[in-house]
FISE-961609 format. One line per field, with one value per residue: x, y, z of N, C-alpha, C in turn. Coordinates in nm, 3 decimals. Example, Ala and Ser with C-alpha at 12.3 -4.5 7.8 and 13.67 -1.06 7.14 Angstrom:
n_u = (1.319, 1.285)
n_v = (-0.569, -0.225)
n_w = (0.780, 0.708)
ca_u = (1.230, 1.367)
ca_v = (-0.450, -0.106)
ca_w = (0.780, 0.714)
c_u = (1.320, 1.290)
c_v = (-0.330, 0.003)
c_w = (0.780, 0.787)
% end
This chain:
n_u = (8.993, 8.943, 9.268, 9.269, 9.403, 9.524, 9.267, 9.148, 9.340, 9.356, 9.117, 9.119, 9.319, 9.142, 8.922, 9.094, 9.183, 8.933, 8.828, 9.041, 8.971, 8.722, 8.809, 8.915, 8.760, 8.585, 8.727, 8.894, 9.163, 9.333, 9.535, 9.806, 9.819, 9.926, 9.968, 10.208, 10.557, 10.645, 10.798, 10.722, 10.466, 10.452, 10.527, 10.375, 10.173, 9.960, 9.874, 9.702, 9.440, 9.295, 9.031, 8.767, 8.537, 8.573, 8.729, 9.014, 9.159, 9.449, 9.551, 9.675, 9.629, 9.335, 9.089, 8.951, 8.691, 8.540, 8.302, 8.229, 7.988, 7.854, 7.767, 7.752, 7.936, 8.197, 8.510, 8.598, 8.769, 8.699, 8.452, 8.466, 8.603, 8.441, 8.225, 8.335, 8.491, 8.251, 8.113, 8.317, 8.314, 8.058, 7.976, 8.179, 8.077, 7.834, 8.037, 8.216, 8.053, 7.970, 8.193, 8.248, 8.040, 8.175, 8.376, 8.593, 8.522, 8.259, 7.941, 7.638, 7.402, 7.382, 7.575, 7.753, 8.121, 8.212, 8.002, 8.071, 8.342, 8.288, 8.135, 8.326, 8.490, 8.377, 8.356, 8.593, 8.649, 8.501, 8.607, 8.835, 8.728, 8.673, 8.909, 8.993, 8.829, 8.919, 9.182, 9.178, 9.083, 9.243, 9.473, 9.369, 9.291, 9.510, 9.651, 9.503, 9.437, 9.685, 9.707, 9.532, 9.545, 9.846, 9.993, 10.157, 10.220, 10.134, 9.838, 9.687, 9.463, 9.508, 9.723, 9.614, 9.418, 9.533, 9.706, 9.472, 9.383, 9.595, 9.588, 9.339, 9.328, 9.524, 9.394, 9.186, 9.298, 9.418, 9.174, 9.067, 9.236, 9.301, 9.088, 9.006, 9.206, 9.140, 8.899, 8.910, 9.096, 8.882, 8.682, 8.859, 8.904, 8.616, 8.569, 8.766, 8.709, 8.426, 8.518, 8.649, 8.421, 8.285, 8.462, 8.499, 8.492, 8.410, 8.085, 7.994, 7.995, 7.702, 7.602, 7.660, 7.405, 7.441, 7.623, 7.463, 7.237, 7.454, 7.469, 7.246, 7.238)
n_v = (2.807, 2.464, 2.229, 1.948, 1.777, 1.721, 1.721, 1.480, 1.306, 1.363, 1.273, 0.969, 0.882, 0.928, 0.753, 0.510, 0.526, 0.543, 0.320, 0.110, 0.196, 0.112, -0.208, -0.224, -0.186, -0.418, -0.636, -0.818, -0.856, -0.712, -0.654, -0.854, -1.103, -1.237, -1.476, -1.521, -1.529, -1.434, -1.641, -1.862, -1.886, -1.928, -2.166, -2.335, -2.267, -2.085, -1.877, -1.542, -1.304, -0.982, -0.760, -0.503, -0.627, -0.940, -1.145, -1.408, -1.689, -1.872, -2.200, -2.492, -2.583, -2.535, -2.269, -2.050, -1.819, -1.552, -1.380, -1.021, -0.940, -0.831, -0.527, -0.302, -0.391, -0.379, -0.231, 0.101, 0.207, -0.003, 0.063, 0.277, 0.277, 0.114, 0.306, 0.494, 0.398, 0.291, 0.551, 0.661, 0.470, 0.497, 0.746, 0.801, 0.724, 0.896, 1.123, 1.006, 0.990, 1.260, 1.369, 1.242, 1.342, 1.614, 1.607, 1.711, 1.594, 1.552, 1.637, 1.846, 1.922, 2.265, 2.362, 2.566, 2.624, 2.720, 2.602, 2.359, 2.365, 2.457, 2.215, 2.030, 2.175, 2.107, 1.810, 1.733, 1.841, 1.646, 1.455, 1.451, 1.429, 1.186, 1.053, 1.153, 1.025, 0.751, 0.793, 0.845, 0.611, 0.408, 0.456, 0.477, 0.209, 0.027, 0.120, 0.074, -0.171, -0.292, -0.196, -0.359, -0.613, -0.844, -0.728, -0.795, -0.772, -0.574, -0.603, -0.705, -0.565, -0.357, -0.182, -0.170, 0.030, 0.223, 0.287, 0.364, 0.580, 0.753, 0.774, 0.863, 1.127, 1.274, 1.284, 1.423, 1.672, 1.764, 1.794, 1.994, 2.215, 2.257, 2.309, 2.527, 2.728, 2.774, 2.857, 3.095, 3.251, 3.280, 3.401, 3.669, 3.722, 3.779, 4.006, 4.168, 4.196, 4.308, 4.596, 4.659, 4.693, 4.872, 5.125, 5.139, 5.254, 5.568, 5.713, 5.893, 6.244, 6.461, 6.693, 7.001, 7.275, 7.519, 7.523, 7.376, 7.560, 7.809, 7.626, 7.652, 7.892)
n_w = (8.011, 8.132, 8.160, 7.998, 7.997, 8.259, 8.401, 8.341, 8.423, 8.709, 8.741, 8.665, 8.854, 9.088, 9.067, 9.085, 9.351, 9.479, 9.407, 9.543, 9.832, 9.830, 9.828, 10.038, 10.233, 10.202, 10.257, 10.536, 10.582, 10.756, 10.981, 11.069, 11.355, 11.683, 11.925, 12.065, 11.988, 11.636, 11.493, 11.665, 11.630, 11.335, 11.352, 11.488, 11.323, 11.363, 11.294, 11.288, 11.171, 11.152, 11.084, 11.029, 11.059, 11.088, 11.282, 11.197, 11.217, 11.094, 11.052, 11.062, 10.750, 10.761, 10.780, 10.950, 11.064, 11.265, 11.283, 11.395, 11.511, 11.720, 11.785, 11.979, 12.169, 12.075, 12.016, 12.022, 11.802, 11.586, 11.545, 11.447, 11.219, 11.078, 11.013, 10.878, 10.678, 10.519, 10.476, 10.311, 10.117, 9.969, 9.944, 9.749, 9.532, 9.406, 9.378, 9.160, 8.956, 8.934, 8.843, 8.613, 8.414, 8.399, 8.254, 7.981, 7.734, 7.735, 7.698, 7.831, 7.707, 7.623, 7.802, 7.967, 8.037, 8.264, 8.452, 8.440, 8.542, 8.778, 8.910, 8.878, 9.080, 9.316, 9.290, 9.341, 9.606, 9.770, 9.698, 9.828, 10.075, 10.106, 10.110, 10.321, 10.513, 10.477, 10.563, 10.820, 10.922, 10.819, 10.976, 11.226, 11.292, 11.303, 11.519, 11.737, 11.739, 11.778, 12.063, 12.173, 12.097, 12.027, 11.799, 11.510, 11.203, 10.909, 10.690, 10.354, 10.304, 10.451, 10.342, 10.085, 10.167, 10.243, 10.016, 9.845, 9.974, 9.922, 9.636, 9.622, 9.746, 9.606, 9.371, 9.424, 9.458, 9.249, 9.072, 9.189, 9.244, 8.977, 8.845, 8.987, 8.936, 8.639, 8.652, 8.804, 8.589, 8.391, 8.517, 8.531, 8.289, 8.164, 8.327, 8.186, 7.931, 7.967, 8.051, 7.868, 7.664, 7.765, 7.789, 7.506, 7.174, 7.144, 7.085, 6.800, 6.766, 6.838, 6.537, 6.570, 6.678, 6.569, 6.338, 6.151, 6.105, 5.978, 5.787, 5.643, 5.589)
ca_u = (8.953, 9.045, 9.331, 9.202, 9.521, 9.498, 9.144, 9.118, 9.455, 9.289, 8.947, 9.149, 9.356, 9.020, 8.877, 9.150, 9.185, 8.820, 8.842, 9.114, 8.893, 8.637, 8.856, 8.979, 8.643, 8.515, 8.826, 8.942, 9.336, 9.388, 9.637, 9.824, 9.817, 10.017, 9.957, 10.353, 10.659, 10.636, 10.863, 10.668, 10.354, 10.448, 10.573, 10.259, 10.061, 9.819, 9.870, 9.546, 9.444, 9.151, 8.974, 8.647, 8.414, 8.556, 8.890, 8.993, 9.273, 9.495, 9.568, 9.682, 9.526, 9.191, 9.029, 8.812, 8.645, 8.460, 8.207, 8.217, 7.829, 7.807, 7.774, 7.750, 8.047, 8.310, 8.608, 8.584, 8.822, 8.628, 8.297, 8.466, 8.662, 8.338, 8.139, 8.444, 8.501, 8.149, 8.078, 8.396, 8.279, 7.942, 8.035, 8.251, 7.964, 7.820, 8.140, 8.289, 7.948, 7.989, 8.328, 8.233, 7.969, 8.241, 8.487, 8.575, 8.467, 8.105, 7.844, 7.510, 7.302, 7.463, 7.645, 7.866, 8.225, 8.200, 7.933, 8.175, 8.452, 8.238, 8.095, 8.451, 8.569, 8.293, 8.368, 8.760, 8.645, 8.447, 8.725, 8.926, 8.660, 8.692, 9.031, 9.007, 8.777, 9.020, 9.329, 9.173, 9.033, 9.382, 9.582, 9.319, 9.279, 9.634, 9.704, 9.399, 9.462, 9.840, 9.680, 9.439, 9.627, 9.983, 9.996, 10.280, 10.219, 10.020, 9.791, 9.707, 9.388, 9.543, 9.829, 9.529, 9.334, 9.663, 9.706, 9.338, 9.362, 9.674, 9.547, 9.190, 9.385, 9.585, 9.322, 9.098, 9.370, 9.456, 9.079, 9.047, 9.368, 9.288, 8.969, 8.979, 9.281, 9.069, 8.785, 8.991, 9.141, 8.776, 8.648, 8.908, 8.871, 8.524, 8.596, 8.824, 8.598, 8.352, 8.541, 8.695, 8.320, 8.202, 8.541, 8.546, 8.492, 8.320, 7.945, 8.039, 7.929, 7.594, 7.629, 7.577, 7.280, 7.535, 7.663, 7.330, 7.203, 7.541, 7.486, 7.126, 7.251)
ca_v = (2.647, 2.348, 2.153, 1.833, 1.637, 1.718, 1.692, 1.332, 1.239, 1.359, 1.159, 0.830, 0.882, 0.935, 0.644, 0.426, 0.563, 0.524, 0.145, 0.082, 0.229, -0.022, -0.326, -0.223, -0.195, -0.533, -0.738, -0.869, -0.870, -0.542, -0.665, -1.000, -1.099, -1.359, -1.469, -1.582, -1.476, -1.475, -1.760, -1.966, -1.866, -1.995, -2.316, -2.371, -2.260, -2.012, -1.719, -1.495, -1.152, -0.915, -0.683, -0.438, -0.725, -1.034, -1.195, -1.500, -1.783, -1.960, -2.302, -2.644, -2.633, -2.480, -2.110, -2.016, -1.660, -1.521, -1.237, -0.938, -0.870, -0.749, -0.365, -0.251, -0.477, -0.369, -0.125, 0.239, 0.196, -0.088, 0.112, 0.434, 0.246, 0.088, 0.407, 0.609, 0.318, 0.287, 0.656, 0.679, 0.405, 0.528, 0.928, 0.809, 0.707, 1.039, 1.169, 0.962, 1.004, 1.385, 1.415, 1.194, 1.413, 1.721, 1.575, 1.792, 1.503, 1.521, 1.782, 1.801, 2.038, 2.368, 2.392, 2.619, 2.556, 2.763, 2.501, 2.227, 2.396, 2.469, 2.087, 1.939, 2.160, 2.047, 1.679, 1.732, 1.847, 1.555, 1.330, 1.485, 1.407, 1.043, 1.032, 1.171, 0.901, 0.658, 0.812, 0.833, 0.462, 0.332, 0.500, 0.437, 0.076, -0.064, 0.145, 0.023, -0.339, -0.297, -0.179, -0.452, -0.759, -0.858, -0.685, -0.879, -0.693, -0.506, -0.702, -0.655, -0.481, -0.202, -0.153, -0.126, 0.149, 0.342, 0.335, 0.400, 0.744, 0.860, 0.830, 0.976, 1.262, 1.333, 1.289, 1.529, 1.791, 1.792, 1.864, 2.123, 2.302, 2.304, 2.416, 2.678, 2.830, 2.799, 2.992, 3.255, 3.289, 3.302, 3.589, 3.772, 3.731, 3.797, 4.143, 4.239, 4.213, 4.374, 4.685, 4.732, 4.719, 5.015, 5.177, 5.122, 5.384, 5.703, 5.736, 6.016, 6.364, 6.505, 6.809, 7.128, 7.390, 7.644, 7.447, 7.356, 7.723, 7.839, 7.560, 7.705, 8.051)
ca_w = (8.004, 8.231, 8.075, 7.951, 8.048, 8.409, 8.454, 8.294, 8.509, 8.823, 8.715, 8.669, 9.003, 9.201, 9.055, 9.135, 9.495, 9.533, 9.419, 9.694, 9.934, 9.858, 9.857, 10.194, 10.340, 10.166, 10.286, 10.624, 10.618, 10.756, 11.043, 11.142, 11.506, 11.703, 12.079, 12.075, 11.868, 11.511, 11.454, 11.725, 11.564, 11.234, 11.389, 11.526, 11.223, 11.434, 11.272, 11.262, 11.099, 11.212, 10.998, 11.102, 11.006, 11.113, 11.306, 11.141, 11.217, 11.005, 11.142, 10.978, 10.662, 10.829, 10.773, 11.052, 11.081, 11.335, 11.248, 11.478, 11.533, 11.867, 11.766, 12.080, 12.269, 11.996, 12.077, 11.954, 11.696, 11.506, 11.502, 11.391, 11.101, 10.993, 10.982, 10.814, 10.509, 10.440, 10.454, 10.195, 9.975, 9.956, 9.897, 9.620, 9.405, 9.325, 9.310, 9.037, 8.833, 8.934, 8.784, 8.463, 8.353, 8.387, 8.159, 7.849, 7.595, 7.773, 7.707, 7.906, 7.608, 7.571, 7.942, 7.988, 8.105, 8.411, 8.524, 8.454, 8.655, 8.926, 8.956, 8.922, 9.201, 9.410, 9.302, 9.380, 9.750, 9.794, 9.705, 9.943, 10.207, 10.097, 10.128, 10.518, 10.604, 10.447, 10.607, 10.991, 10.935, 10.823, 11.075, 11.366, 11.333, 11.328, 11.634, 11.818, 11.739, 11.868, 12.199, 12.204, 12.039, 11.967, 11.653, 11.443, 11.072, 10.848, 10.575, 10.235, 10.333, 10.486, 10.227, 9.967, 10.208, 10.222, 9.877, 9.781, 10.054, 9.850, 9.524, 9.628, 9.814, 9.498, 9.251, 9.451, 9.481, 9.103, 9.048, 9.268, 9.165, 8.810, 8.798, 9.081, 8.859, 8.522, 8.706, 8.827, 8.466, 8.300, 8.571, 8.458, 8.108, 8.141, 8.342, 8.105, 7.843, 8.059, 8.094, 7.690, 7.639, 7.834, 7.744, 7.365, 7.081, 7.190, 6.984, 6.711, 6.829, 6.718, 6.493, 6.646, 6.614, 6.468, 6.226, 6.111, 6.097, 5.913, 5.659, 5.565, 5.552)
c_u = (9.051, 9.131, 9.307, 9.268, 9.521, 9.391, 9.131, 9.245, 9.376, 9.177, 9.011, 9.193, 9.253, 8.975, 8.938, 9.161, 9.044, 8.800, 8.951, 9.034, 8.796, 8.696, 8.891, 8.860, 8.587, 8.584, 8.872, 9.123, 9.392, 9.541, 9.656, 9.846, 9.852, 9.999, 10.115, 10.427, 10.631, 10.694, 10.763, 10.493, 10.335, 10.494, 10.428, 10.155, 9.934, 9.849, 9.757, 9.549, 9.343, 9.132, 8.827, 8.536, 8.441, 8.701, 8.884, 9.147, 9.303, 9.538, 9.574, 9.595, 9.366, 9.219, 8.928, 8.815, 8.560, 8.373, 8.200, 8.063, 7.813, 7.868, 7.837, 7.891, 8.207, 8.385, 8.582, 8.632, 8.762, 8.507, 8.371, 8.523, 8.567, 8.283, 8.242, 8.456, 8.384, 8.095, 8.153, 8.357, 8.146, 7.940, 8.087, 8.193, 7.915, 7.940, 8.175, 8.172, 7.941, 8.108, 8.336, 8.175, 8.043, 8.355, 8.468, 8.493, 8.291, 8.060, 7.707, 7.443, 7.439, 7.529, 7.769, 7.999, 8.258, 8.114, 8.018, 8.270, 8.405, 8.218, 8.262, 8.523, 8.486, 8.348, 8.558, 8.750, 8.607, 8.531, 8.796, 8.876, 8.660, 8.807, 9.057, 8.945, 8.890, 9.127, 9.300, 9.152, 9.175, 9.477, 9.549, 9.315, 9.392, 9.654, 9.597, 9.426, 9.594, 9.792, 9.586, 9.487, 9.732, 9.976, 10.151, 10.318, 10.113, 9.994, 9.756, 9.611, 9.398, 9.647, 9.725, 9.440, 9.454, 9.700, 9.601, 9.327, 9.452, 9.633, 9.438, 9.249, 9.436, 9.499, 9.249, 9.170, 9.399, 9.314, 9.057, 9.119, 9.323, 9.171, 8.937, 9.077, 9.238, 8.946, 8.826, 8.999, 8.965, 8.699, 8.705, 8.907, 8.736, 8.517, 8.678, 8.761, 8.490, 8.390, 8.573, 8.541, 8.256, 8.291, 8.571, 8.532, 8.387, 8.198, 8.001, 7.952, 7.824, 7.623, 7.552, 7.483, 7.345, 7.560, 7.562, 7.319, 7.309, 7.515, 7.356, 7.204, 7.351)
c_v = (2.547, 2.285, 2.053, 1.712, 1.633, 1.692, 1.531, 1.240, 1.253, 1.259, 1.034, 0.817, 0.887, 0.785, 0.517, 0.425, 0.508, 0.355, 0.063, 0.083, 0.097, -0.160, -0.319, -0.225, -0.329, -0.648, -0.727, -0.839, -0.746, -0.575, -0.804, -1.009, -1.255, -1.357, -1.449, -1.492, -1.509, -1.614, -1.873, -1.987, -1.956, -2.155, -2.393, -2.363, -2.192, -1.873, -1.671, -1.359, -1.140, -0.798, -0.583, -0.554, -0.849, -1.081, -1.331, -1.559, -1.865, -2.064, -2.436, -2.684, -2.599, -2.339, -2.110, -1.870, -1.645, -1.367, -1.148, -0.857, -0.827, -0.635, -0.340, -0.277, -0.408, -0.234, -0.009, 0.270, 0.094, -0.001, 0.254, 0.360, 0.172, 0.184, 0.496, 0.552, 0.345, 0.409, 0.738, 0.627, 0.461, 0.667, 0.888, 0.779, 0.804, 1.113, 1.150, 1.014, 1.182, 1.437, 1.358, 1.281, 1.569, 1.716, 1.643, 1.717, 1.510, 1.643, 1.748, 1.929, 2.166, 2.437, 2.466, 2.622, 2.611, 2.698, 2.409, 2.245, 2.376, 2.318, 2.005, 2.019, 2.081, 1.865, 1.643, 1.737, 1.730, 1.458, 1.326, 1.431, 1.242, 1.014, 1.044, 1.067, 0.816, 0.672, 0.803, 0.665, 0.385, 0.335, 0.460, 0.261, 0.008, -0.014, 0.101, -0.127, -0.356, -0.280, -0.291, -0.577, -0.726, -0.860, -0.758, -0.771, -0.635, -0.622, -0.658, -0.539, -0.342, -0.155, -0.093, -0.005, 0.255, 0.389, 0.436, 0.556, 0.817, 0.888, 0.935, 1.115, 1.349, 1.381, 1.454, 1.669, 1.842, 1.848, 1.983, 2.222, 2.346, 2.361, 2.526, 2.782, 2.853, 2.890, 3.089, 3.290, 3.340, 3.427, 3.654, 3.817, 3.827, 3.977, 4.227, 4.260, 4.299, 4.549, 4.765, 4.735, 4.853, 5.130, 5.202, 5.269, 5.452, 5.697, 5.893, 6.142, 6.428, 6.670, 6.933, 7.222, 7.459, 7.627, 7.442, 7.464, 7.759, 7.764, 7.652, 7.840, 8.037)
c_w = (8.090, 8.185, 8.078, 8.024, 8.220, 8.461, 8.444, 8.390, 8.667, 8.836, 8.757, 8.787, 9.120, 9.190, 9.143, 9.278, 9.552, 9.544, 9.549, 9.822, 9.968, 9.878, 10.000, 10.298, 10.306, 10.241, 10.486, 10.676, 10.656, 10.894, 11.111, 11.263, 11.541, 11.846, 12.121, 11.985, 11.732, 11.444, 11.529, 11.672, 11.411, 11.205, 11.401, 11.461, 11.271, 11.401, 11.218, 11.188, 11.157, 11.104, 11.086, 11.121, 11.065, 11.179, 11.271, 11.210, 11.128, 11.069, 11.030, 10.881, 10.654, 10.805, 10.822, 11.061, 11.187, 11.315, 11.392, 11.480, 11.607, 11.845, 11.928, 12.204, 12.165, 12.026, 11.965, 11.807, 11.576, 11.453, 11.409, 11.258, 11.005, 10.940, 10.873, 10.647, 10.453, 10.406, 10.305, 10.078, 9.904, 9.846, 9.754, 9.486, 9.290, 9.286, 9.201, 8.930, 8.832, 8.809, 8.627, 8.381, 8.310, 8.303, 8.060, 7.735, 7.617, 7.800, 7.748, 7.798, 7.586, 7.747, 7.928, 8.053, 8.219, 8.477, 8.573, 8.545, 8.812, 9.009, 8.960, 9.041, 9.316, 9.416, 9.365, 9.540, 9.801, 9.807, 9.819, 10.058, 10.227, 10.126, 10.286, 10.553, 10.576, 10.509, 10.777, 11.003, 10.945, 10.892, 11.240, 11.391, 11.357, 11.497, 11.757, 11.840, 11.820, 12.007, 12.255, 12.198, 12.021, 11.830, 11.588, 11.305, 11.030, 10.724, 10.470, 10.225, 10.355, 10.403, 10.104, 10.015, 10.211, 10.068, 9.785, 9.861, 9.970, 9.717, 9.556, 9.655, 9.681, 9.370, 9.276, 9.429, 9.329, 9.044, 9.072, 9.223, 9.039, 8.787, 8.853, 8.993, 8.711, 8.537, 8.736, 8.683, 8.381, 8.345, 8.502, 8.328, 8.089, 8.177, 8.246, 7.981, 7.857, 8.024, 7.932, 7.636, 7.662, 7.747, 7.610, 7.304, 7.128, 7.080, 6.907, 6.782, 6.748, 6.660, 6.568, 6.586, 6.528, 6.364, 6.154, 6.024, 5.999, 5.738, 5.578, 5.504, 5.379)
% end
């Protein structure tokens, strides 16, 4: 049987990671940029930041953003970041639902525990894929922004994406390893029961014909 504490911990950790990836996907404070030195930009109050969806500039009491709508003209790192983060955010929804119905406290009819373990393993593997989508995006985007712009520092959205990626990877590994171990144990137990049943007590021997004849005599 799967350890309920490990399964619940993996589920909640995965949910937190998935929410972090959603927050990073929907916000634009990935990297802070500046055309000059950091002190000069602060004095001129022209510090900007950029994300997958828009590029903004913070100047004297104003907040101006330009949406990146020309998809074909965007660099490859922005297009890849958009695609991977959207895939991770959408894929996380059925994964969380799959893991939720696999919890020990939830039962669907007379479902066997082995079926729950298999579903938990599948959910853990898919959550690891969500983490991989987030890791590629959150690593490639600042590298591409540094080559294209004068990158000054990382923003809130990028840190949130990193935290979400780590939590998703950790939760997926916990769920996969925990359920895989329990499945192998149940398989060994079933085999042990099968062999003991075959090699159990021998049926009583039938009385011999000669013994029956001697009894009649």
